[in-house]
C-alpha positions as CSV (number, residue, x, y, z in Angstrom):
1,M,92.5,54.4,-299.2
2,V,90.0,57.2,-299.6
3,P,88.2,58.8,-296.6
4,T,84.5,59.6,-297.3
5,P,82.2,62.1,-295.6
6,I,81.1,61.3,-292.1
7,G,78.1,63.6,-292.4
8,N,78.1,66.6,-294.7
9,L,78.8,65.5,-298.3
10,E,80.8,68.7,-298.8
11,D,83.5,67.2,-296.5
12,I,85.0,65.1,-299.3
13,T,88.2,66.5,-300.8
14,L,88.8,67.5,-304.4
15,R,91.6,64.9,-304.5
16,A,89.4,62.2,-303.2
17,I,86.9,62.9,-305.9
18,R,89.6,62.8,-308.6
19,V,90.9,59.5,-307.3
20,L,87.5,58.0,-307.2
21,R,86.9,59.1,-310.8
22,E,90.3,57.8,-312.0
23,C,90.4,54.4,-310.3
24,D,89.6,51.1,-312.0
25,Q,87.7,49.5,-309.1
26,I,86.2,50.4,-305.7
27,F,86.1,48.1,-302.7
28,A,83.4,49.2,-300.3
29,E,82.3,48.3,-296.9
30,D,78.7,48.7,-298.0
31,T,78.2,49.1,-301.8
32,R,74.8,50.6,-301.3
33,E,76.1,53.4,-299.1
34,T,79.0,54.1,-301.4
35,R,76.7,54.1,-304.5
36,K,74.8,57.0,-302.9
37,L,78.0,59.0,-302.6
38,L,79.0,58.1,-306.2
39,V,75.7,59.1,-307.6
40,H,76.0,62.4,-305.8
41,L,79.4,62.9,-307.3
42,G,78.3,61.7,-310.8
43,I,80.8,58.8,-310.7
44,D,80.1,55.3,-312.0
45,K,82.7,52.6,-311.1
46,P,82.7,48.8,-310.6
47,M,82.3,48.0,-306.9
48,S,82.9,44.9,-304.8
49,S,82.2,44.4,-301.1
50,F,84.9,44.4,-298.5
51,H,83.6,44.4,-294.9
52,L,84.3,43.0,-291.5
53,N,82.2,39.9,-292.1
54,N,84.0,38.8,-295.3
55,E,87.5,40.4,-295.3
56,H,89.3,37.3,-294.1
57,A,87.6,35.2,-296.7
58,V,88.1,37.5,-299.7
59,V,91.4,39.3,-298.9
60,A,93.6,37.0,-300.9
61,K,91.3,37.3,-303.9
62,T,91.1,41.0,-303.5
63,V,94.8,41.4,-303.5
64,A,95.1,39.2,-306.6
65,H,92.5,41.4,-308.3
66,I,94.3,44.6,-307.3
67,Q,97.5,43.3,-308.9
68,N,95.8,43.2,-312.2
69,L,94.5,46.8,-312.0
70,N,96.2,50.2,-312.5
71,S,94.6,51.5,-309.3
72,A,91.9,50.5,-306.8
73,V,90.2,52.3,-304.0
74,L,89.1,51.1,-300.6
75,V,86.3,53.1,-298.8
76,S,84.4,52.5,-295.6
77,D,80.8,53.7,-295.2
78,A,82.1,56.9,-293.6
79,G,85.4,58.3,-292.5
80,T,88.9,56.9,-293.0
81,P,89.2,53.2,-293.8
82,A,90.8,51.0,-291.1
83,I,89.9,53.4,-288.3
84,S,87.4,51.1,-286.4
85,D,86.5,49.9,-289.9
86,P,87.8,47.3,-292.4
87,G,91.1,48.1,-294.0
88,Y,94.1,47.0,-291.9
89,L,94.1,43.4,-293.2
90,L,94.0,44.5,-296.8
91,V,96.7,47.1,-296.3
92,R,98.9,44.5,-294.7
93,E,98.5,41.9,-297.4
94,C,98.9,44.5,-300.2
95,I,102.2,45.6,-298.6
96,K,103.3,41.9,-298.4
97,A,102.5,41.6,-302.2
98,G,104.6,44.6,-303.1
99,I,101.6,46.8,-303.9
100,E,102.0,50.5,-303.2
101,V,99.5,51.7,-300.6
102,E,98.5,55.3,-300.1
103,C,96.0,56.8,-297.8
104,L,94.5,60.2,-298.6
105,P,93.9,62.6,-295.7
106,G,90.3,63.3,-294.9
107,P,87.4,62.9,-292.5
108,T,87.8,60.9,-289.3
109,A,85.2,61.4,-286.5
110,F,87.5,61.4,-283.5
111,V,89.7,64.3,-284.6
112,P,87.0,67.0,-284.6
113,A,85.5,65.6,-281.4
114,L,88.9,65.7,-279.7
115,V,89.7,69.2,-280.9
116,V,86.3,70.7,-279.7
117,S,86.4,68.9,-276.4
118,G,88.4,71.4,-274.5
119,I,90.4,68.5,-273.1
120,P,94.2,68.4,-273.6
121,C,94.9,66.9,-277.0
122,E,98.7,67.1,-277.5
123,E,98.8,63.5,-276.3
124,F,95.9,61.0,-276.4
125,H,95.1,57.3,-276.5
126,Y,92.6,56.2,-279.2
127,I,90.9,52.9,-278.4
128,G,88.0,52.7,-280.8
129,F,85.0,50.8,-279.4
130,L,85.1,49.3,-275.9
131,P,84.6,45.6,-275.6
132,H,80.9,44.8,-275.3
133,K,81.3,42.4,-272.4
134,K,84.6,40.6,-271.6
135,G,87.4,43.0,-270.8
136,R,85.2,46.1,-270.5
137,E,85.8,46.6,-266.8
138,T,89.5,46.1,-267.3
139,R,89.6,48.7,-270.0
140,F,87.8,51.2,-267.8
141,K,90.2,50.6,-265.0
142,S,93.1,51.2,-267.4
143,I,91.5,54.5,-268.5
144,A,91.0,55.5,-264.9
145,E,94.8,55.3,-264.3
146,S,95.8,56.9,-267.5
147,D,97.5,60.4,-267.3
148,V,96.6,61.1,-271.0
149,T,93.3,61.9,-272.8
150,T,91.4,58.8,-274.0
151,V,89.2,58.8,-277.1
152,L,86.6,56.1,-277.8
153,Y,83.6,55.5,-280.0
154,E,80.2,54.4,-278.7
155,S,76.8,53.4,-280.2
156,P,73.6,55.1,-279.0
157,H,72.1,52.0,-277.3
158,R,75.2,51.6,-275.1
159,M,75.9,55.3,-274.4
160,V,74.1,55.5,-271.0
161,K,75.7,52.2,-269.8
162,T,79.1,53.6,-270.8
163,L,78.5,56.8,-268.9
164,E,77.3,54.9,-265.9
165,Q,80.5,52.9,-265.9
166,A,82.5,56.0,-266.4
167,V,81.0,57.4,-263.2
168,K,81.7,54.2,-261.4
169,F,85.2,53.5,-262.6
170,L,86.6,57.0,-263.3
171,G,84.7,58.9,-260.6
172,P,81.8,61.3,-261.0
173,D,84.1,64.3,-261.4
174,R,86.3,63.1,-264.3
175,K,86.0,65.6,-267.2
176,L,84.3,64.2,-270.3
177,S,83.2,65.5,-273.7
178,V,80.7,63.6,-275.8
179,S,80.1,64.5,-279.4
180,R,77.4,63.0,-281.6
181,E,76.4,63.2,-285.2
182,I,79.7,65.0,-286.2
183,S,79.3,67.0,-289.4
184,K,75.6,66.3,-289.6
185,K,72.5,68.5,-289.1
186,F,72.1,67.7,-285.4
187,E,75.7,67.7,-284.4
188,E,76.1,68.2,-280.6
189,T,78.8,68.2,-278.0
190,V,78.1,67.8,-274.3
191,R,80.9,68.7,-271.9
192,G,81.2,68.4,-268.2
193,T,81.9,65.9,-265.4
194,A,81.0,62.2,-265.9
195,S,78.0,62.7,-263.7
196,E,76.8,65.8,-265.5
197,V,77.1,64.2,-268.9
198,L,75.3,61.1,-267.7
199,A,72.5,63.3,-266.3
200,H,72.2,65.0,-269.7
201,F,71.7,61.7,-271.6
202,L,69.4,60.2,-269.0
203,E,67.1,63.2,-269.8
204,N,67.9,63.2,-273.6
205,E,67.7,59.9,-275.4
206,P,71.1,59.2,-277.1
207,R,70.8,59.2,-280.9
208,G,73.4,59.0,-283.6
209,E,77.0,57.9,-283.4
210,F,79.1,59.1,-280.5
211,V,82.7,60.0,-279.7
212,M,83.7,60.2,-276.1
213,V,86.8,62.2,-275.0
214,I,88.0,61.5,-271.4
215,S,90.5,63.6,-269.6
216,G,93.5,62.0,-267.9
217,K,93.5,61.5,-264.2
218,H,95.5,64.6,-263.4
């Protein structure tokens, strides 16, 4: 499991580059995105697709293929595989098959967003993406009652809706921090109350990928 840059290509580790160079096969969420990274690194390796839409169908074949290799790598488009990206299912099945699984440390979007939020981070609850429809209100009510920091991902076209729901269910004064485009040219973090952060994104169209950090209720 090799984390790949979430923005700046310099974020990749020397160890990750070595592993990519030495592996026999790369399984990628999107081979086109991974190929861009490999070209940048001067690496040419066989690649196969492994993404959310096909992982259940191909996982058995993928595990069988890995068993015939010295080493294989799984990458997502950006960040650490299996963190709101494909990976868990393959890890589980490889473990069942007796294949050694190792995950390199590296980029994960929520960690820098949490650290720069100014919100307590010694204990937190990471929930990935909120449900689009069913269960969304229930999840917000759970966050509203939580004493610990909550971290979630959000897409630009749902950002305003999410902030409006934060104001409604968490209260206008709940402390938030919203980071976007982490490790990219237009990286930005907006901190304040739920109502203040909502006002910012009502005036400034949300663009890029977002991480929201929500303070506990106390």
